[in-house]
N, C-alpha and C positions, 0 to 999 in steps of 0.2 A: 509455489514456483510458476509465474505464467506459463501459454498455454503456449508452444511451437507454433499452431500450426489451425485451422479449424475446418470440418469438417460442413460443408455445405449447411446443411442443418445445425450448426454450431460445437460441437464438440469436439474436443480437445484433439491433434494429431502429432504424434512422436516414433517418429522412426519410421522404416519403414524395410524392404526384406524382396530382394532378386527374388523373381518367380523363375521357376525351370524348366516355364513350358512353355511349348512353341507360343510365337505371336500368332493374334487371331487376329479377325475385322470385328471391329467394336460396335457392340450394338444397344439400342435406344435405353435400354438398364443399367450399361455397364457404370453411370455418373452415379448409382445409386446405393449407398451402403446398402452391404446382404453379407448378415453373419459376423458383424463386427468389423467389418472391412470394405476399403475405399477404393478403386478403382481408378489407377493413375497412368493412367496412355495405354502400352498395349500391357509393355512385363511388371511393370512394376506394382508394388503390391502399399498401399501406408492402413496403419495400424492404429484407431483411435484409442488412446492411452488416458490412462488421471494423469495427470500435472505432476504430482511431485509421489514420487519417484518415477524416474523413468523406468517400465516391465521389463529391465533387458541385465544383465548381467553386467559386472564391472567387467573391462575391458572385454567386450562383447565384439566389437567392431572393432576393423580396421583403419574403417574411414566412417565422418558423420559427413555430411555437407548440412552443409546452415545455406540457403539461396535467396535473397532478399525478404527473409523473418525478423531478423532480430529489430530495425523499425518502426518494428507495429510495439517492443515491450520497453514497459517502462525502465526495470530494472537487468540486466543483460546481467549480471554473476550470478542468479539460481539457475537461469536455461543453459550457460556454458560451463558451470559445474556438472551440471551434470551432462553434459555432455560428454566433456574430461572425464568422468568417473567411465562411463559405457567403452572409449575406447581402451585399447590396447594399452601397452606401454607402446611407445614409436609410431600410434596411429595416428591419423592428420583428420584434422577440422576442417574441411574447403567451403569457404563459407565467403560470401559477396552482401553490403552491405551498399546503402547509395550514396554518394558520396558528403560529407556535412558541409557544404556549401551551397551543393547544389538547394538544399531546403533550407536554408542561411535567406539566400536570397529571393526564396519565395513569398516567404512568409512578411505579413501584414500588419501589424507593427513588428519591426524584427524586430526580433530578442539581440537579446547580449551574441554575439558565437560562442561565449566560453558558458555558455547556459548549455542545462539538459531543457527540451521542449515539448509542449506537443504541440500539434496543431491537429488541426480534423478535415477533411476536402469531402468532399460529394463525391458518391461514384453512380454513375449511372447503369444497369445491367437489364435487359428485358423490361422497360419504361419504369421502373424502380427505381429510387434513389436510398443511395446506403452512405452510412457514413465512415468515414475510413481517419480511425485516429491515427495517426503516425508519433513519432518521437526522432526529435534531431537533437543528438551530441555534439561536440567538437573534437578532432582527429584525437587529439589524445585522451581526452573518455573514453573512444574506440578502444587503442590502441591497449589502456592501461585494463578496462575489463578484460580483455582476452588474460593479458600476463597474471593478471591476479587470476585470473580462475585457473590456473597450470600453463599456461597454453607459447609456446615458442615460434613469434610474426619470421617466419620463412623467405613468404614473397607476399609484395603491400605492395599494389599494379595499379593503376589507373588507365577507365579505359578512355577515351574521349570518344573515340563514334566506332561503330560497329563495324569489325573488318565485312573488308568487301567480297559479296562470294567467290571463285574461282570458274570461271569459263572454260569450258573443254573448246 
């Protein structure tokens, strides 16, 4: 199964847990893995885990969040099936993906909209360039992957622009 994410040193990350520790000020070493854990924000921890299977019991979670990660995977099937396995009956997958048309219009040469195609973009961090490979698929392939993995699509929305912050 492809990795659902990677730590800064390239280890796969699958699953998170909520820490019940009170929030604290971050320190300069918070971003480094310690004893197999990576700190995310102030109260979330991610655990690097083997790619297949996830190291959690069947039905271990009420919710699984997959925010902007699926477009890094060529085949969503194994990852979605494993997410489904660790959800309790009636649990929710809360996922966000890039809109398929956005990636389609930026590719040159432009592939068939109905094909699943990869493209690579160079991202620069700290003066270093990193190739990032993405997989664009048409909307019907996205929805089909979710339903094939046993999910029922309850809500699908398209965000046109970020909501404006309310002013007091």
